[in-house]
C-alpha positions as CSV (number, residue, x, y, z in Angstrom):
1,M,0.0,0.0,0.0
2,S,1.3,3.5,-0.9
3,E,2.1,5.6,2.2
4,L,3.5,9.0,3.2
5,H,5.2,9.5,6.6
6,K,5.8,13.0,8.1
7,F,8.1,13.7,11.1
8,V,10.0,16.4,12.8
9,F,13.2,16.4,14.9
10,E,12.2,17.7,18.3
11,G,13.8,21.0,19.3
12,L,15.6,21.3,15.9
13,P,14.7,23.3,12.8
14,V,14.5,20.2,10.7
15,R,11.6,18.2,9.3
16,G,11.3,15.2,7.1
17,M,9.0,13.0,5.0
18,L,9.2,9.5,3.6
19,V,7.0,8.3,0.7
20,R,6.6,4.8,-0.7
21,I,4.3,4.6,-3.7
22,T,3.5,1.0,-4.7
23,D,0.0,0.2,-6.0
24,A,-0.4,3.6,-7.6
25,W,2.9,3.4,-9.3
26,Q,2.3,-0.1,-10.6
27,E,-1.0,1.0,-12.0
28,I,0.7,3.9,-13.9
29,L,3.1,1.4,-15.4
30,Q,0.4,-1.2,-16.2
31,R,-1.6,1.3,-18.1
32,R,1.5,2.3,-20.1
33,E,2.1,-1.4,-21.1
34,Q,-0.6,-1.1,-23.7
35,A,1.6,1.4,-25.5
36,G,4.7,-0.8,-25.1
37,G,5.9,0.3,-21.7
38,Y,8.9,2.4,-20.7
39,P,12.6,1.5,-20.9
40,V,14.2,0.7,-17.5
41,A,16.0,4.0,-17.1
42,V,12.8,6.0,-18.0
43,T,10.8,3.9,-15.5
44,E,13.3,4.9,-12.8
45,L,13.4,8.5,-13.8
46,L,9.6,8.9,-13.9
47,G,9.3,7.0,-10.6
48,E,11.8,9.3,-8.9
49,M,9.9,12.3,-10.3
50,T,6.6,11.0,-9.0
51,A,8.1,10.4,-5.5
52,A,9.8,13.8,-5.5
53,A,6.7,15.7,-6.7
54,T,4.6,13.9,-4.0
55,L,7.0,15.0,-1.3
56,M,7.0,18.5,-2.5
57,Q,3.2,18.7,-2.7
58,A,2.8,17.3,0.8
59,N,5.5,19.7,2.0
60,I,4.0,22.9,0.8
61,K,0.3,22.1,1.4
62,F,-0.7,23.9,-1.8
63,N,-4.4,24.0,-2.8
64,G,-3.9,23.0,-6.4
65,A,-1.9,20.8,-8.6
66,L,1.9,20.5,-8.4
67,V,3.3,19.6,-11.8
68,M,6.9,18.6,-12.3
69,Q,8.1,18.5,-15.9
70,I,11.5,17.7,-17.4
71,Q,12.1,18.6,-21.0
72,G,15.3,18.2,-22.9
73,D,17.1,17.3,-26.1
74,G,17.6,13.6,-25.6
75,P,15.4,10.6,-26.5
76,V,13.1,11.5,-23.5
77,K,11.4,14.6,-24.9
78,L,9.1,15.1,-21.9
79,A,8.5,13.5,-18.5
80,V,5.6,14.7,-16.3
81,A,4.4,14.0,-12.8
82,E,1.3,15.7,-11.5
83,I,0.1,15.6,-7.8
84,Q,-3.2,17.0,-6.6
85,P,-3.5,18.5,-3.1
86,D,-5.1,15.3,-1.7
87,L,-2.2,13.2,-3.2
88,R,-4.0,11.8,-6.2
89,L,-1.3,11.4,-8.8
90,R,-0.5,10.6,-12.4
91,A,2.6,10.5,-14.5
92,T,3.7,10.0,-18.1
93,A,6.8,10.3,-20.4
94,T,7.3,10.8,-24.1
95,V,10.1,8.7,-25.5
96,T,11.2,9.1,-29.1
97,G,14.5,7.2,-29.3
98,E,16.5,4.3,-27.8
99,V,17.3,4.5,-24.1
100,A,19.9,2.2,-22.6
101,D,18.9,0.4,-19.3
102,D,21.7,2.3,-17.4
103,A,21.3,5.6,-19.2
104,P,22.1,8.6,-16.9
105,L,19.9,11.7,-16.7
106,S,22.1,13.6,-19.1
107,H,21.8,11.0,-21.8
108,M,18.0,10.9,-21.5
109,V,17.2,14.6,-21.4
110,N,20.3,16.8,-21.3
111,V,22.6,15.8,-24.1
112,N,23.6,19.4,-25.0
113,N,23.0,20.8,-21.5
114,Q,19.8,22.4,-22.7
115,G,17.5,20.3,-20.4
116,R,15.2,22.0,-17.9
117,C,13.1,21.1,-14.9
118,A,10.0,23.1,-14.3
119,I,7.8,23.1,-11.2
120,T,4.3,24.5,-11.8
121,L,1.8,25.3,-9.1
122,D,-1.7,25.5,-10.6
123,P,-4.3,26.9,-8.1
124,K,-7.4,24.8,-7.8
125,D,-9.7,27.9,-7.9
126,R,-7.7,30.0,-10.4
127,Q,-9.3,33.3,-11.1
128,P,-9.9,34.5,-14.7
129,G,-6.6,35.8,-16.1
130,Q,-4.6,34.3,-13.2
131,Q,-1.5,32.5,-14.3
132,P,0.0,29.4,-12.5
133,Y,3.3,30.0,-10.7
134,Q,6.2,28.3,-12.4
135,G,9.9,27.9,-11.4
136,V,12.4,26.6,-13.8
137,V,16.0,25.4,-13.2
138,P,18.5,23.9,-15.6
139,L,19.8,20.4,-15.4
140,F,23.3,21.6,-14.5
141,G,25.0,23.0,-11.4
142,D,26.6,26.3,-10.6
143,R,29.7,25.5,-12.8
144,H,27.5,24.3,-15.7
145,E,28.4,20.7,-14.9
146,K,25.7,18.2,-15.9
147,L,23.7,16.9,-13.0
148,E,23.2,13.1,-13.2
149,K,20.7,12.7,-10.3
150,L,17.2,14.1,-10.2
151,S,17.6,14.6,-6.4
152,E,20.4,17.1,-7.1
153,V,18.2,19.0,-9.6
154,I,15.4,19.3,-7.0
155,E,17.8,20.3,-4.2
156,H,19.2,23.0,-6.4
157,Y,15.6,24.2,-7.2
158,M,14.7,24.4,-3.5
159,L,17.8,26.3,-2.6
160,Q,17.2,28.8,-5.5
161,S,13.5,29.3,-5.1
162,E,12.9,28.9,-1.4
163,Q,16.4,29.5,0.1
164,L,16.0,26.3,2.0
165,D,18.5,23.5,2.5
166,T,17.0,20.3,1.2
167,R,18.3,16.7,1.0
168,L,16.6,14.2,-1.2
169,V,17.1,10.5,-1.6
170,L,15.1,9.0,-4.5
171,A,14.7,5.5,-6.0
172,A,12.3,3.7,-8.2
173,N,11.9,0.4,-10.1
174,D,8.9,-1.4,-11.6
175,Q,7.4,-2.1,-8.2
176,M,7.9,1.1,-6.2
177,A,8.7,4.8,-6.4
178,A,10.1,6.1,-3.1
179,G,11.8,9.1,-1.6
180,L,13.1,10.6,1.6
181,L,13.1,14.4,2.1
182,I,15.0,16.2,4.8
183,Q,14.6,20.0,5.0
184,R,15.8,22.8,7.2
185,L,13.0,25.0,8.5
186,P,13.4,28.8,8.4
187,L,14.6,30.1,11.7
188,Q,12.9,33.4,11.1
189,G,9.6,32.2,9.7
190,E,7.4,34.3,12.0
191,A,9.3,37.5,11.1
192,N,9.1,36.7,7.4
193,L,5.3,36.1,7.6
194,A,4.9,39.4,9.4
195,G,6.7,41.3,6.7
196,Q,9.6,42.3,8.9
197,S,13.0,43.0,7.4
198,T,15.3,40.0,7.7
199,Q,18.8,39.3,6.4
200,R,19.1,36.3,4.1
201,D,21.8,34.7,6.1
202,E,19.8,34.6,9.4
203,D,18.6,31.2,8.4
204,Q,22.1,29.9,8.3
205,I,21.9,28.6,4.7
206,G,24.3,25.7,4.4
207,R,25.7,26.3,7.9
208,N,23.1,24.9,10.3
209,E,25.0,22.1,12.2
210,D,21.8,20.2,13.2
211,Y,20.5,20.1,9.6
212,N,23.9,19.2,8.2
213,R,24.3,16.3,10.6
214,I,20.8,14.9,9.8
215,A,21.3,15.4,6.0
216,I,24.5,13.4,6.2
217,L,22.6,10.6,7.9
218,A,19.9,10.7,5.3
219,S,22.5,10.6,2.5
220,S,23.8,7.3,3.8
221,L,20.5,5.6,2.8
222,K,21.1,3.3,-0.2
223,R,18.8,2.9,-3.1
224,E,18.2,-0.8,-2.3
225,E,17.3,0.0,1.3
226,L,14.8,2.7,0.2
227,L,13.1,0.2,-2.1
228,T,13.1,-2.9,0.1
229,L,13.0,-1.8,3.8
230,D,9.7,-0.6,5.4
231,A,9.4,2.9,6.8
232,E,9.8,1.9,10.4
233,T,13.1,0.2,9.7
234,I,14.5,3.0,7.5
235,L,13.7,5.7,10.1
236,R,15.0,3.6,13.0
237,R,18.3,2.8,11.2
238,L,19.0,6.3,10.1
239,F,17.9,8.4,13.1
240,W,18.0,6.1,16.1
241,E,20.0,8.7,18.1
242,E,17.6,11.6,17.2
243,D,14.5,12.6,19.1
244,L,12.0,12.0,16.3
245,R,8.3,13.0,16.5
246,R,6.2,11.2,13.9
247,F,2.7,12.0,12.7
248,E,0.0,9.6,11.6
249,P,1.0,8.2,8.2
250,L,-1.2,8.9,5.2
251,H,-2.3,5.9,3.2
252,G,-5.4,4.5,1.5
253,N,-7.9,7.2,0.7
254,T,-5.7,9.9,2.3
255,G,-2.3,8.7,0.9
256,P,-0.7,8.7,-2.6
257,R,-3.1,7.0,-5.1
258,F,-3.5,7.0,-8.8
259,A,-6.2,9.1,-10.4
260,C,-6.4,10.8,-13.8
261,T,-8.1,14.2,-14.2
262,C,-8.8,13.8,-17.9
263,S,-12.4,14.2,-19.1
264,R,-14.3,14.6,-22.3
265,E,-14.8,18.3,-21.5
266,R,-11.0,18.8,-21.1
267,V,-10.3,17.1,-24.4
268,G,-12.9,19.3,-26.0
269,N,-11.2,22.3,-24.6
270,M,-7.9,21.1,-26.1
271,L,-9.5,20.6,-29.5
272,R,-11.0,24.1,-29.3
273,T,-7.5,25.5,-28.9
274,L,-6.4,23.7,-32.1
275,G,-9.0,25.7,-34.0
276,R,-11.9,24.8,-36.2
277,D,-9.9,24.5,-39.4
278,E,-7.4,22.1,-37.9
279,V,-10.1,19.9,-36.4
280,E,-12.2,19.8,-39.6
281,S,-9.0,18.9,-41.5
282,I,-8.5,15.9,-39.2
283,I,-12.2,14.8,-39.6
284,E,-11.9,15.1,-43.4
285,E,-8.9,12.8,-43.4
286,Q,-9.9,10.3,-40.7
287,G,-13.7,10.6,-40.4
288,G,-13.5,11.8,-36.7
289,V,-11.1,12.7,-34.0
290,Q,-9.6,10.1,-31.6
291,V,-7.7,11.4,-28.6
292,N,-6.1,9.0,-26.1
293,C,-5.0,10.3,-22.6
294,E,-1.2,10.1,-22.3
295,F,-1.6,9.5,-18.5
296,C,-4.3,6.8,-18.2
297,G,-4.9,5.6,-21.8
298,A,-8.6,6.5,-21.8
299,G,-9.9,7.2,-25.4
300,Y,-12.2,10.0,-26.4
301,T,-13.9,9.9,-29.8
302,F,-15.4,13.0,-31.5
303,D,-17.5,12.5,-34.7
304,P,-18.3,15.4,-37.0
305,V,-21.4,16.3,-34.9
306,D,-19.5,16.2,-31.7
307,A,-16.7,18.4,-33.1
308,A,-19.3,20.9,-34.4
309,Q,-20.8,21.1,-30.9
310,I,-17.4,22.1,-29.4
311,F,-17.3,25.3,-31.5
312,L,-21.0,25.9,-31.3
313,K,-20.7,26.4,-27.6
314,V,-18.3,29.2,-28.1
315,Q,-20.6,31.0,-30.6
316,N,-23.6,30.6,-28.3
317,Q,-21.8,32.0,-25.2
318,P,-23.4,35.4,-24.4
319,P,-21.2,38.5,-24.4
320,G,-19.6,39.3,-21.1
321,S,-20.2,35.7,-19.7
322,D,-17.6,34.5,-17.2
323,Q,-18.4,30.9,-18.1
324,Q,-15.3,28.8,-18.2
325,H,-14.8,25.6,-20.2
């Protein structure tokens, strides 16, 4: 069963989370099997993205979707993991070339150092004209060296966007996507929220001894241990000398679980953005429009009458209407 564990280190400005996604991850891969499945390295990358995005969503408690995207110039053109605020999740990747089983991150998406990782926060109740927040980081470090671990990319993102030290350990195979997150809490959080002037270094970025000690312990966790040991064993082995306060784990209907947000209405909206001429051209050539969801494989068929209705709705919408489609 998929599960998410949250914990804090008593008396220290450090918190942590551990996620183990099993049934939901296996369902994502099973649905993809109809299209031929993923290469081993892509399965591992997409699983790590799913675990990392789940940890980030649970960490920020954002009322909307968190979408992690990696785009690049390798055989993996796009990889996406989307997590809803209640931890419903889905993930997909577009692969256009051969990928070796042991291919590193740079070979898959960052051949010429042009790869990017984007984190998008899309509010659930977005107002008309409101744009989602998006942060983008390259897949290289401060000296333009290629990063070969997704965990390093996300750590770099958190340091740049939130000025928070973060340590991530990620692992995935065809059975599980898992991750451990350790993060230093802001020492001056109350002052920041109150709008008071603070100096950036008051939070001891990179210099907090308690965080550094715990981060080193977390880094000792091996991939095989993360994928095979249960949460109790992992936390006990890593932090047996620390005063750990744990919260009730999230699982079942409150934990990570697969769910796709595709719908016929959303597909119709997508077709509308293509334009009437493009859709009519497809219908003339194929007799209709068939769209399959990249995430769950669900198929949506629009015959000529269905397609006409899509554009008829726009024409019939009264002026000044705030109706959203």
